[in-house]
C-alpha positions as a Markdown table, in Angstrom:
| # | Residue | x | y | z |
|---|---|---|---|---|
| 1 | Unk | 148.8 | 146.4 | 150.8 |
| 2 | Unk | 149.4 | 148.3 | 147.6 |
| 3 | Unk | 145.9 | 148.5 | 146.1 |
| 4 | Unk | 142.7 | 147.7 | 147.9 |
| 5 | Unk | 141.1 | 146.0 | 144.8 |
| 6 | Unk | 144.0 | 143.5 | 144.7 |
| 7 | Unk | 144.4 | 142.9 | 148.4 |
| 8 | Unk | 142.8 | 140.5 | 150.9 |
| 9 | Unk | 143.4 | 139.1 | 154.3 |
| 10 | Unk | 144.0 | 135.4 | 155.1 |
| 11 | Unk | 145.1 | 133.3 | 158.0 |
| 12 | Unk | 148.5 | 131.8 | 157.1 |
| 13 | Unk | 149.9 | 128.4 | 158.0 |
| 14 | Unk | 151.3 | 129.9 | 161.3 |
| 15 | Unk | 147.8 | 131.0 | 162.3 |
| 16 | Unk | 148.5 | 134.7 | 161.7 |
| 17 | Unk | 146.2 | 137.0 | 159.8 |
| 18 | Unk | 148.2 | 138.6 | 156.9 |
| 19 | Unk | 147.4 | 140.9 | 154.1 |
| 20 | Unk | 148.1 | 139.5 | 150.6 |
| 21 | Unk | 148.2 | 141.1 | 147.2 |
| 22 | Unk | 147.2 | 139.3 | 144.0 |
| 23 | Unk | 150.2 | 139.3 | 141.6 |
| 24 | Unk | 148.6 | 137.5 | 138.7 |
| 25 | Unk | 145.2 | 136.5 | 137.5 |
| 26 | Unk | 145.1 | 133.4 | 135.2 |
| 27 | Unk | 142.0 | 132.5 | 133.2 |
| 28 | Unk | 140.8 | 129.0 | 134.0 |
| 29 | Unk | 140.0 | 127.2 | 130.7 |
| 30 | Unk | 137.6 | 124.8 | 132.5 |
| 31 | Unk | 135.6 | 127.5 | 134.2 |
| 32 | Unk | 135.6 | 131.1 | 133.1 |
| 33 | Unk | 133.9 | 132.1 | 136.4 |
| 34 | Unk | 136.6 | 130.6 | 138.6 |
| 35 | Unk | 140.0 | 132.0 | 137.6 |
| 36 | Unk | 143.3 | 131.1 | 139.2 |
| 37 | Unk | 145.3 | 133.7 | 141.1 |
| 38 | Unk | 148.9 | 134.0 | 142.2 |
| 39 | Unk | 149.4 | 136.0 | 145.4 |
| 40 | Unk | 152.0 | 137.0 | 147.9 |
| 41 | Unk | 151.9 | 137.8 | 151.6 |
| 42 | Unk | 155.3 | 139.5 | 151.2 |
| 43 | Unk | 157.1 | 136.9 | 153.3 |
| 44 | Unk | 160.6 | 136.0 | 151.8 |
| 45 | Unk | 161.8 | 132.6 | 150.7 |
| 46 | Unk | 165.3 | 131.2 | 151.1 |
| 47 | Unk | 166.5 | 133.3 | 148.1 |
| 48 | Unk | 165.0 | 136.6 | 149.5 |
| 49 | Unk | 162.2 | 136.6 | 146.9 |
| 50 | Unk | 158.6 | 137.1 | 147.9 |
| 51 | Unk | 156.9 | 133.8 | 148.3 |
| 52 | Unk | 154.2 | 133.1 | 145.7 |
| 53 | Unk | 151.0 | 131.2 | 146.7 |
| 54 | Unk | 148.3 | 129.9 | 144.4 |
| 55 | Unk | 144.6 | 129.9 | 144.6 |
| 56 | Unk | 141.3 | 129.8 | 142.8 |
| 57 | Unk | 138.4 | 132.2 | 143.1 |
| 58 | Unk | 135.3 | 130.1 | 143.6 |
| 59 | Unk | 131.7 | 131.1 | 144.3 |
| 60 | Unk | 130.1 | 129.8 | 147.5 |
| 61 | Unk | 126.6 | 130.9 | 148.5 |
| 62 | Unk | 126.9 | 133.7 | 145.9 |
| 63 | Unk | 130.0 | 135.0 | 147.6 |
| 64 | Unk | 133.6 | 134.9 | 146.1 |
| 65 | Unk | 136.0 | 132.8 | 148.1 |
| 66 | Unk | 139.7 | 132.0 | 147.7 |
| 67 | Unk | 140.5 | 128.3 | 147.6 |
| 68 | Unk | 144.2 | 128.0 | 148.3 |
| 69 | Unk | 146.0 | 125.4 | 146.1 |
| 70 | Unk | 148.8 | 123.3 | 147.4 |
| 71 | Unk | 148.7 | 120.5 | 144.8 |
| 72 | Unk | 152.0 | 120.5 | 142.8 |
| 73 | Unk | 150.2 | 119.3 | 139.6 |
| 74 | Unk | 147.7 | 122.1 | 139.7 |
| 75 | Unk | 150.4 | 124.6 | 140.5 |
| 76 | Unk | 152.4 | 123.4 | 137.4 |
| 77 | Unk | 149.2 | 123.8 | 135.3 |
| 78 | Unk | 148.7 | 127.3 | 136.6 |
| 79 | Unk | 152.3 | 128.2 | 135.8 |
| 80 | Unk | 151.9 | 126.8 | 132.3 |
| 81 | Unk | 148.7 | 128.8 | 131.7 |
| 82 | Unk | 150.4 | 132.0 | 133.0 |
| 83 | Unk | 153.0 | 131.7 | 130.2 |
| 84 | Unk | 150.3 | 132.6 | 127.6 |
| 85 | Unk | 151.2 | 135.8 | 125.9 |
| 86 | Unk | 148.0 | 137.7 | 126.6 |
| 87 | Unk | 148.0 | 136.5 | 130.2 |
| 88 | Unk | 151.6 | 137.7 | 130.6 |
| 89 | Unk | 150.7 | 141.1 | 129.2 |
| 90 | Unk | 147.8 | 141.6 | 131.5 |
| 91 | Unk | 149.8 | 140.5 | 134.5 |
| 92 | Unk | 152.7 | 142.8 | 133.6 |
| 93 | Unk | 150.2 | 145.6 | 133.7 |
| 94 | Unk | 149.1 | 144.5 | 137.2 |
| 95 | Unk | 152.7 | 144.3 | 138.3 |
| 96 | Unk | 153.4 | 147.8 | 137.0 |
| 97 | Unk | 150.4 | 149.1 | 139.0 |
| 98 | Unk | 151.8 | 147.4 | 142.1 |
| 99 | Unk | 155.2 | 149.1 | 141.7 |
């Protein structure tokens, strides 16, 4: 965990509780109140890069919750949205703060 404001704990696919950090916040054009996020639990993929996971912040009973996204079509949409110049700039600032 680098920064408390960007960190959260989840139970991963192996059933282990892990701390994750948000690496990008992507505005959702369909719902301003429910942005998409990219996050990592710092596990490495086959190329020794941090694995990226995708989610959406939703409100449930007035509490923010993370809905993990596995659907490839939605992930492609998130990646396309993340290429927007303003979104790229903001997320570069987030990355700089994580370093």
